[in-house]
N, C-alpha and C positions, 0 to 999 in steps of 0.2 A: 253858415254854420260846419261845413268841411273845415274851412279856414279855422273855426274854434279848435276842432280835433274831434269831430263823431270819427267813428270807425264804419258806422254804416245806417245810410238814409232810411228809414220809415213814413212813407207816402200814403196816409190813410184815404181811401176811398170811400167819401163820407156816403151814408145811407139813412134813410129816414127813422127806421129803428133798431140805434146804436146800443143793442143791452147791456154790453160791456163795459160802456163808458162813462162815465162821470159826466158832472156836471159842463166844464168846459169845452170838455173834444164834443159832447151833446150840441152844445149852442155852436162849435164852430163846425161842426156837420148841416144843422139849419143854415148858416150864414153860407155856406159852398152850395148847398143844394137852392137857394134860394138865388145863386149868382151863376145857375147852372151849369156848376160843376158836376162833375162824373166820371164814369171811368176813363173816357178818351179825353177829356181833360189832361186827366190823370198823367195817364200816357205821355200825353204831348209834354208836360211838363219833363217827363224825364227824358224825351228825344231831346228838347232843350239843354236840360241837364249835360247830358252827355256829348255834345258839339266842344264843349271845357273841361269835362270832365270825365275819365274812360275809368277811374278807374276803382274810386267806390263803390261800394254796392247799397244796390238801390232795395229794397224790398216793396211792396204792396198791401197794406193791412187793409182787410173790410170784412165784409159780411157774403155768404154764399148768392144771396140773391145779388148785389152790387158787384159781384165776381165774376159769376158764372150762369147770369142768366142767360148766354149765350150759347153756353156749352164749354168745356175746361176748353178744346182743338184751339176754339174762338179765343179764346184768353191768352194762351199758350201763343201762338203764334203772333199777336199782338204784342204781348206782353217783351217776346225776343226781340221782335225788333224794333222798339222802343231802346230796351237797352234793361230791361228790371234782370235783376238776378233772382229772385225769389217772393213766395206770398205767406203772409200771413192772413189764413180765412178760420176767423173769431168763431164761428157755430159749426164748423165743420169736425166733426170728431172722424179720427180714424178711418175708425171700421166704415167709417161712410163716405172715405175718401177712394177707394178702392178703384173706382172709373177716373178717376181726374191724375192721380199717382203715376201714372206709368203716361201720359202726357207731360208730367212735369219733369220727369225723371229722363224721356226721350229729347226733352231739350236745355238737359240740363241745368233747369230750374228747380231751388230747394223747397219744399214745402215745410213750413214751420209750425210745429204743435205746439200746446202750450200744456204745461201741468200746474194743478191747483194743490191748496196746502187739502185740501179733499182728495187729493188722486191716489186712492190706493197703490202700496207698492207695487202688486201684479199687474195693472192696467198703467201706472208708468210707467215700465218695467217693456209694456207695450208699446206704448207710445214708442219711447228714446226707437228697439226696434223697426219703426217706421219713418221715421221723421230726417228731415235734412234739413243741412244750415248750423241749425243749436238749438238748442231747448229753450221756449219760454215759459220760466219758472214766474207764476202767479206771487207776489209776495202778500196776497192781502186779500180776503175774503169779500168780494166790494168788488167794485168798478174805478176803470182808470181814475189815478191823482186821489185815492181815497186816503185817508188819516192813520195812527196809529201803528206805524210800522214797529214790529215785534222783529226787530232787529236779530235776537239771539234765538227764535223760532224758526227763522227763518232761515239762518246758517245751517240748523243743523239740516234744515230738511233739503237744501241747495247741497249739502254736504251728503247726502244720501243720495239723491241722485246722480250727483259726480260719476260716485263710486260703481254707478255701470253704464256711465254715459262717453260713448266715445265722442260726444259732441260736446262743445259747451254749453255751458248752461248759463245762460243771462238773465236776470230779476229785473222786472218790472210791476207796475202798478205800485204806486204809493211813494216812489223814489221824486222827494219833488225838492231837494235844493244839494248845492255838495257836500251836506254833512251826512246827509245820506248815501250818497254818492260813493263816499268816504271808507264808512263802512260797509257795504256793502261790497267793494274792492278788495276786500278783505280774504276774499272766499268766493265768492263769484267771479266769473270766465267775464261778464261787464255786463252793463246797469242799462233799462231801458228808460229814456223820459220823453214823456210827450206832453202828458199834462201843462207841465210847470209849463212846457216851453207855447204852451199855445195861451196862456195865460197871459204870458206877455206879449204876444201877438196881439192879445183882444185887447191889453192895456192900451196900444198904441194904435187901436184902429181910424184915431184920429191925426194920429202925426207917422202915416207908414214909411214916410223916410228914412223913420229910426229903426223900422227892426229888426232890416240886416245886422247893423250895428250891434241891438241889444240881444241877439240872439248869438252872434256870433264871441259876444262877452258873457255871456251866460253859459254859453256849451265850455269858451273856456277856462271857467269858474270850476267847471263839475272833472273835466281835464284835466286840471292839475289837482284836483283833490285826489281823483283816484290814481294819477302818477304817485302822489307823496305817500299814497297809502302801498303802493307799490315798492316805492322804494323802502319806506320803514320796512316792511316782509321781507327784503332780501337782506338788508344790514341785520 
């Protein structure tokens, strides 16, 4: 995927009840758990990745119980040793992160928070004030991989958040193909694609050797679409 053009890698830590995820990622979590994948396994993957790539940022994405069951200090220590750059803890609201943020900040790890379409401006401003890395704007009222992306509505909301956010604003949930990525790139600082890539891997389960090439091609298509959008905006 790095060869395809991703700027940041997001590694999901499987959890038995991923309530924010759509069917594709729920199934992938079930498969991962059935194969014994856990936080330790994910950190081992990062360590292996860092042997050949020390530049591409890596974020862990997961839920409070899957990431912090042994406390923030334990997570931070092992994340830093593995080469992780930050985390997205989906079900952790900022007002409940006061015991966690100091440990992250001390280790120079970013704690990324989400802003949803239902988030009030007052709350969004509060989230922006404590967030690290970037703002993850949830483009849909629903789960990851959902359909019916209302581009104009998302554009207005992202521009609103950008007006008071010193951090980049990335758009995720519902970005499923190069057309979506191209549209989002006209105003968002980046797009987050997860379910579409997971579906590609699921479709090739019986031909695992084809997965790396397929993902590289898929990411390259998304990257090219976004770059074309940026180029058009500059002309």
